[in-house]
Jmol script that loads the backbone (N, CA, C; Angstrom):
load data "model"
ATOM      1  N   UNK A   1     -28.036  -7.549  11.156  1.00  0.00           N
ATOM      2  CA  UNK A   1     -27.046  -7.005  10.246  1.00  0.00           C
ATOM      3  C   UNK A   1     -25.786  -7.868  10.295  1.00  0.00           C
ATOM      4  N   UNK A   2     -25.240  -8.136   9.152  1.00  0.00           N
ATOM      5  CA  UNK A   2     -24.023  -8.922   9.059  1.00  0.00           C
ATOM      6  C   UNK A   2     -22.825  -7.976   9.023  1.00  0.00           C
ATOM      7  N   UNK A   3     -21.899  -8.147   9.970  1.00  0.00           N
ATOM      8  CA  UNK A   3     -20.739  -7.274  10.066  1.00  0.00           C
ATOM      9  C   UNK A   3     -19.579  -7.861   9.283  1.00  0.00           C
ATOM     10  N   UNK A   4     -18.891  -6.991   8.574  1.00  0.00           N
ATOM     11  CA  UNK A   4     -17.654  -7.389   7.923  1.00  0.00           C
ATOM     12  C   UNK A   4     -16.643  -6.260   8.112  1.00  0.00           C
ATOM     13  N   UNK A   5     -15.428  -6.480   7.705  1.00  0.00           N
ATOM     14  CA  UNK A   5     -14.382  -5.484   7.935  1.00  0.00           C
ATOM     15  C   UNK A   5     -14.677  -4.162   7.243  1.00  0.00           C
ATOM     16  N   UNK A   6     -15.290  -4.209   6.067  1.00  0.00           N
ATOM     17  CA  UNK A   6     -15.593  -2.966   5.346  1.00  0.00           C
ATOM     18  C   UNK A   6     -16.632  -2.129   6.079  1.00  0.00           C
ATOM     19  N   UNK A   7     -17.651  -2.772   6.639  1.00  0.00           N
ATOM     20  CA  UNK A   7     -18.675  -2.005   7.347  1.00  0.00           C
ATOM     21  C   UNK A   7     -18.120  -1.429   8.651  1.00  0.00           C
ATOM     22  N   UNK A   8     -17.268  -2.172   9.333  1.00  0.00           N
ATOM     23  CA  UNK A   8     -16.649  -1.647  10.553  1.00  0.00           C
ATOM     24  C   UNK A   8     -15.741  -0.468  10.214  1.00  0.00           C
ATOM     25  N   UNK A   9     -15.008  -0.569   9.114  1.00  0.00           N
ATOM     26  CA  UNK A   9     -14.158   0.542   8.662  1.00  0.00           C
ATOM     27  C   UNK A   9     -14.999   1.768   8.333  1.00  0.00           C
ATOM     28  N   UNK A  10     -16.123   1.574   7.657  1.00  0.00           N
ATOM     29  CA  UNK A  10     -16.991   2.700   7.291  1.00  0.00           C
ATOM     30  C   UNK A  10     -17.551   3.389   8.537  1.00  0.00           C
ATOM     31  N   UNK A  11     -17.986   2.602   9.510  1.00  0.00           N
ATOM     32  CA  UNK A  11     -18.521   3.168  10.748  1.00  0.00           C
ATOM     33  C   UNK A  11     -17.426   3.934  11.491  1.00  0.00           C
ATOM     34  N   UNK A  12     -16.245   3.371  11.554  1.00  0.00           N
ATOM     35  CA  UNK A  12     -15.128   4.038  12.226  1.00  0.00           C
ATOM     36  C   UNK A  12     -14.753   5.331  11.515  1.00  0.00           C
ATOM     37  N   UNK A  13     -14.833   5.357  10.192  1.00  0.00           N
ATOM     38  CA  UNK A  13     -14.513   6.570   9.428  1.00  0.00           C
ATOM     39  C   UNK A  13     -15.506   7.692   9.718  1.00  0.00           C
ATOM     40  N   UNK A  14     -16.788   7.340   9.761  1.00  0.00           N
ATOM     41  CA  UNK A  14     -17.813   8.347  10.051  1.00  0.00           C
ATOM     42  C   UNK A  14     -17.660   8.870  11.469  1.00  0.00           C
ATOM     43  N   UNK A  15     -17.428   7.977  12.408  1.00  0.00           N
ATOM     44  CA  UNK A  15     -17.250   8.376  13.803  1.00  0.00           C
ATOM     45  C   UNK A  15     -16.030   9.271  13.964  1.00  0.00           C
ATOM     46  N   UNK A  16     -14.943   8.917  13.304  1.00  0.00           N
ATOM     47  CA  UNK A  16     -13.720   9.722  13.376  1.00  0.00           C
ATOM     48  C   UNK A  16     -13.938  11.109  12.769  1.00  0.00           C
ATOM     49  N   UNK A  17     -14.620  11.177  11.642  1.00  0.00           N
ATOM     50  CA  UNK A  17     -14.882  12.477  11.009  1.00  0.00           C
ATOM     51  C   UNK A  17     -15.736  13.356  11.914  1.00  0.00           C
ATOM     52  N   UNK A  18     -16.733  12.768  12.549  1.00  0.00           N
ATOM     53  CA  UNK A  18     -17.609  13.514  13.451  1.00  0.00           C
ATOM     54  C   UNK A  18     -16.832  14.050  14.652  1.00  0.00           C
ATOM     55  N   UNK A  19     -16.038  13.191  15.262  1.00  0.00           N
ATOM     56  CA  UNK A  19     -15.248  13.617  16.425  1.00  0.00           C
ATOM     57  C   UNK A  19     -14.153  14.602  16.022  1.00  0.00           C
ATOM     58  N   UNK A  20     -13.592  14.431  14.841  1.00  0.00           N
ATOM     59  CA  UNK A  20     -12.581  15.369  14.356  1.00  0.00           C
ATOM     60  C   UNK A  20     -13.147  16.760  14.148  1.00  0.00           C
ATOM     61  N   UNK A  21     -14.366  16.844  13.617  1.00  0.00           N
ATOM     62  CA  UNK A  21     -15.014  18.143  13.454  1.00  0.00           C
ATOM     63  C   UNK A  21     -15.287  18.789  14.808  1.00  0.00           C
ATOM     64  N   UNK A  22     -15.748  17.986  15.749  1.00  0.00           N
ATOM     65  CA  UNK A  22     -16.008  18.506  17.092  1.00  0.00           C
ATOM     66  C   UNK A  22     -14.714  19.008  17.727  1.00  0.00           C
ATOM     67  N   UNK A  23     -13.651  18.268  17.524  1.00  0.00           N
ATOM     68  CA  UNK A  23     -12.340  18.649  18.058  1.00  0.00           C
ATOM     69  C   UNK A  23     -11.876  19.972  17.447  1.00  0.00           C
ATOM     70  N   UNK A  24     -12.096  20.143  16.141  1.00  0.00           N
ATOM     71  CA  UNK A  24     -11.658  21.369  15.456  1.00  0.00           C
ATOM     72  C   UNK A  24     -12.467  22.589  15.898  1.00  0.00           C
ATOM     73  N   UNK A  25     -13.747  22.399  16.212  1.00  0.00           N
ATOM     74  CA  UNK A  25     -14.616  23.531  16.570  1.00  0.00           C
ATOM     75  C   UNK A  25     -14.523  23.950  18.028  1.00  0.00           C
ATOM     76  N   UNK A  26     -14.342  23.000  18.925  1.00  0.00           N
ATOM     77  CA  UNK A  26     -14.427  23.281  20.358  1.00  0.00           C
ATOM     78  C   UNK A  26     -13.036  23.460  20.962  1.00  0.00           C
ATOM     79  N   UNK A  27     -12.728  24.667  21.399  1.00  0.00           N
ATOM     80  CA  UNK A  27     -11.405  24.969  21.953  1.00  0.00           C
ATOM     81  C   UNK A  27     -11.188  24.301  23.305  1.00  0.00           C
ATOM     82  N   UNK A  28     -12.259  24.079  24.095  1.00  0.00           N
ATOM     83  CA  UNK A  28     -12.097  23.453  25.409  1.00  0.00           C
ATOM     84  C   UNK A  28     -11.729  21.986  25.272  1.00  0.00           C
ATOM     85  N   UNK A  29     -12.155  21.354  24.200  1.00  0.00           N
ATOM     86  CA  UNK A  29     -11.855  19.949  23.979  1.00  0.00           C
ATOM     87  C   UNK A  29     -10.377  19.766  23.665  1.00  0.00           C
ATOM     88  N   UNK A  30      -9.794  20.702  22.945  1.00  0.00           N
ATOM     89  CA  UNK A  30      -8.379  20.599  22.564  1.00  0.00           C
ATOM     90  C   UNK A  30      -7.465  20.570  23.782  1.00  0.00           C
ATOM     91  N   UNK A  31      -7.873  21.226  24.864  1.00  0.00           N
ATOM     92  CA  UNK A  31      -7.050  21.280  26.069  1.00  0.00           C
ATOM     93  C   UNK A  31      -7.138  19.982  26.881  1.00  0.00           C
ATOM     94  N   UNK A  32      -8.130  19.152  26.594  1.00  0.00           N
ATOM     95  CA  UNK A  32      -8.331  17.923  27.354  1.00  0.00           C
ATOM     96  C   UNK A  32      -7.473  16.802  26.757  1.00  0.00           C
ATOM     97  N   UNK A  33      -6.472  16.375  27.507  1.00  0.00           N
ATOM     98  CA  UNK A  33      -5.525  15.368  27.012  1.00  0.00           C
ATOM     99  C   UNK A  33      -6.203  14.014  26.790  1.00  0.00           C
ATOM    100  N   UNK A  34      -7.150  13.637  27.656  1.00  0.00           N
ATOM    101  CA  UNK A  34      -7.848  12.357  27.499  1.00  0.00           C
ATOM    102  C   UNK A  34      -8.666  12.348  26.212  1.00  0.00           C
ATOM    103  N   UNK A  35      -9.271  13.472  25.879  1.00  0.00           N
ATOM    104  CA  UNK A  35     -10.068  13.554  24.660  1.00  0.00           C
ATOM    105  C   UNK A  35      -9.166  13.448  23.441  1.00  0.00           C
ATOM    106  N   UNK A  36      -8.006  14.091  23.497  1.00  0.00           N
ATOM    107  CA  UNK A  36      -7.047  14.019  22.396  1.00  0.00           C
ATOM    108  C   UNK A  36      -6.555  12.587  22.218  1.00  0.00           C
ATOM    109  N   UNK A  37      -6.308  11.899  23.317  1.00  0.00           N
ATOM    110  CA  UNK A  37      -5.863  10.504  23.267  1.00  0.00           C
ATOM    111  C   UNK A  37      -6.941   9.614  22.640  1.00  0.00           C
ATOM    112  N   UNK A  38      -8.209   9.864  22.987  1.00  0.00           N
ATOM    113  CA  UNK A  38      -9.315   9.088  22.423  1.00  0.00           C
ATOM    114  C   UNK A  38      -9.399   9.304  20.912  1.00  0.00           C
ATOM    115  N   UNK A  39      -9.170  10.520  20.461  1.00  0.00           N
ATOM    116  CA  UNK A  39      -9.197  10.821  19.031  1.00  0.00           C
ATOM    117  C   UNK A  39      -8.078  10.063  18.299  1.00  0.00           C
ATOM    118  N   UNK A  40      -6.899  10.033  18.893  1.00  0.00           N
ATOM    119  CA  UNK A  40      -5.770   9.303  18.298  1.00  0.00           C
ATOM    120  C   UNK A  40      -6.075   7.802  18.243  1.00  0.00           C
ATOM    121  N   UNK A  41      -6.657   7.264  19.299  1.00  0.00           N
ATOM    122  CA  UNK A  41      -6.997   5.837  19.317  1.00  0.00           C
ATOM    123  C   UNK A  41      -8.054   5.504  18.269  1.00  0.00           C
ATOM    124  N   UNK A  42      -9.023   6.409  18.063  1.00  0.00           N
ATOM    125  CA  UNK A  42     -10.034   6.200  17.024  1.00  0.00           C
ATOM    126  C   UNK A  42      -9.374   6.184  15.651  1.00  0.00           C
ATOM    127  N   UNK A  43      -8.428   7.078  15.442  1.00  0.00           N
ATOM    128  CA  UNK A  43      -7.734   7.146  14.155  1.00  0.00           C
ATOM    129  C   UNK A  43      -6.942   5.852  13.910  1.00  0.00           C
ATOM    130  N   UNK A  44      -6.273   5.369  14.960  1.00  0.00           N
ATOM    131  CA  UNK A  44      -5.492   4.136  14.823  1.00  0.00           C
ATOM    132  C   UNK A  44      -6.402   2.936  14.544  1.00  0.00           C
ATOM    133  N   UNK A  45      -7.536   2.875  15.209  1.00  0.00           N
ATOM    134  CA  UNK A  45      -8.486   1.775  14.984  1.00  0.00           C
ATOM    135  C   UNK A  45      -8.994   1.794  13.553  1.00  0.00           C
ATOM    136  N   UNK A  46      -9.336   2.977  13.059  1.00  0.00           N
ATOM    137  CA  UNK A  46      -9.832   3.093  11.685  1.00  0.00           C
ATOM    138  C   UNK A  46      -8.757   2.658  10.691  1.00  0.00           C
ATOM    139  N   UNK A  47      -7.538   3.087  10.897  1.00  0.00           N
ATOM    140  CA  UNK A  47      -6.458   2.697   9.982  1.00  0.00           C
ATOM    141  C   UNK A  47      -6.169   1.199  10.069  1.00  0.00           C
ATOM    142  N   UNK A  48      -6.266   0.641  11.252  1.00  0.00           N
ATOM    143  CA  UNK A  48      -6.085  -0.809  11.388  1.00  0.00           C
ATOM    144  C   UNK A  48      -7.159  -1.554  10.612  1.00  0.00           C
ATOM    145  N   UNK A  49      -8.398  -1.111  10.684  1.00  0.00           N
ATOM    146  CA  UNK A  49      -9.495  -1.775   9.967  1.00  0.00           C
ATOM    147  C   UNK A  49      -9.305  -1.646   8.455  1.00  0.00           C
ATOM    148  N   UNK A  50      -8.716  -0.558   8.015  1.00  0.00           N
ATOM    149  CA  UNK A  50      -8.505  -0.334   6.583  1.00  0.00           C
ATOM    150  C   UNK A  50      -7.500  -1.326   6.017  1.00  0.00           C
ATOM    151  N   UNK A  51      -6.538  -1.738   6.812  1.00  0.00           N
ATOM    152  CA  UNK A  51      -5.426  -2.536   6.306  1.00  0.00           C
ATOM    153  C   UNK A  51      -5.499  -4.017   6.656  1.00  0.00           C
ATOM    154  N   UNK A  52      -6.627  -4.479   7.161  1.00  0.00           N
ATOM    155  CA  UNK A  52      -6.768  -5.905   7.461  1.00  0.00           C
ATOM    156  C   UNK A  52      -6.918  -6.705   6.180  1.00  0.00           C
ATOM    157  N   UNK A  53      -6.333  -7.891   6.173  1.00  0.00           N
ATOM    158  CA  UNK A  53      -6.579  -8.841   5.099  1.00  0.00           C
ATOM    159  C   UNK A  53      -6.844 -10.202   5.736  1.00  0.00           C
ATOM    160  N   UNK A  54      -7.663 -10.979   5.087  1.00  0.00           N
ATOM    161  CA  UNK A  54      -7.963 -12.317   5.572  1.00  0.00           C
ATOM    162  C   UNK A  54      -7.420 -13.292   4.544  1.00  0.00           C
ATOM    163  N   UNK A  55      -6.590 -14.187   5.000  1.00  0.00           N
ATOM    164  CA  UNK A  55      -5.994 -15.176   4.115  1.00  0.00           C
ATOM    165  C   UNK A  55      -6.630 -16.534   4.389  1.00  0.00           C
ATOM    166  N   UNK A  56      -7.346 -17.032   3.419  1.00  0.00           N
ATOM    167  CA  UNK A  56      -7.940 -18.359   3.564  1.00  0.00           C
ATOM    168  C   UNK A  56      -9.184 -18.363   4.417  1.00  0.00           C
ATOM    169  N   UNK A  57      -9.730 -19.536   4.605  1.00  0.00           N
ATOM    170  CA  UNK A  57     -10.938 -19.729   5.387  1.00  0.00           C
ATOM    171  C   UNK A  57     -10.572 -20.504   6.639  1.00  0.00           C
ATOM    172  N   UNK A  58     -10.690 -19.899   7.811  1.00  0.00           N
ATOM    173  CA  UNK A  58     -10.288 -20.600   9.032  1.00  0.00           C
ATOM    174  C   UNK A  58     -11.167 -21.817   9.343  1.00  0.00           C
ATOM    175  N   UNK A  59     -12.352 -21.884   8.749  1.00  0.00           N
ATOM    176  CA  UNK A  59     -13.237 -23.027   8.986  1.00  0.00           C
ATOM    177  C   UNK A  59     -12.881 -24.217   8.082  1.00  0.00           C
ATOM    178  N   UNK A  60     -12.107 -23.969   7.037  1.00  0.00           N
ATOM    179  CA  UNK A  60     -11.747 -25.046   6.111  1.00  0.00           C
ATOM    180  C   UNK A  60     -10.541 -25.818   6.634  1.00  0.00           C
ATOM    181  N   UNK A  61     -10.510 -27.079   6.333  1.00  0.00           N
ATOM    182  CA  UNK A  61      -9.388 -27.920   6.743  1.00  0.00           C
ATOM    183  C   UNK A  61      -8.816 -28.612   5.505  1.00  0.00           C
ATOM    184  N   UNK A  62      -7.525 -28.575   5.411  1.00  0.00           N
ATOM    185  CA  UNK A  62      -6.874 -29.259   4.290  1.00  0.00           C
ATOM    186  C   UNK A  62      -6.694 -30.718   4.660  1.00  0.00           C
ATOM    187  N   UNK A  63      -6.981 -31.604   3.703  1.00  0.00           N
ATOM    188  CA  UNK A  63      -6.767 -33.036   3.946  1.00  0.00           C
ATOM    189  C   UNK A  63      -5.299 -33.353   3.693  1.00  0.00           C
ATOM    190  N   UNK A  64      -4.694 -33.988   4.668  1.00  0.00           N
ATOM    191  CA  UNK A  64      -3.292 -34.333   4.566  1.00  0.00           C
ATOM    192  C   UNK A  64      -3.159 -35.811   4.184  1.00  0.00           C
ATOM    193  N   UNK A  65      -2.220 -36.081   3.307  1.00  0.00           N
ATOM    194  CA  UNK A  65      -1.969 -37.475   2.941  1.00  0.00           C
ATOM    195  C   UNK A  65      -1.277 -38.182   4.096  1.00  0.00           C
ATOM    196  N   UNK A  66      -1.732 -39.400   4.388  1.00  0.00           N
ATOM    197  CA  UNK A  66      -1.088 -40.119   5.498  1.00  0.00           C
ATOM    198  C   UNK A  66      -0.078 -41.125   5.021  1.00  0.00           C
TER     199      UNK A  66
END
end "model"
wireframe off; spacefill off
backbone 0.3
color backbone group
């Protein structure tokens, strides 16, 4: 499988939605600070993937006049 930013964003969105539902349903999970922190980090990762842009091709080289 070829990975790109859109597929990583999609996977992160599904994972976040799944964990968010679990968080909303399970009262014992809400009391766990580490679990809450993991949920916040997942949300931040997903938002970071949503806003990435790639400028240019890093493998390309511009020819400079000498």
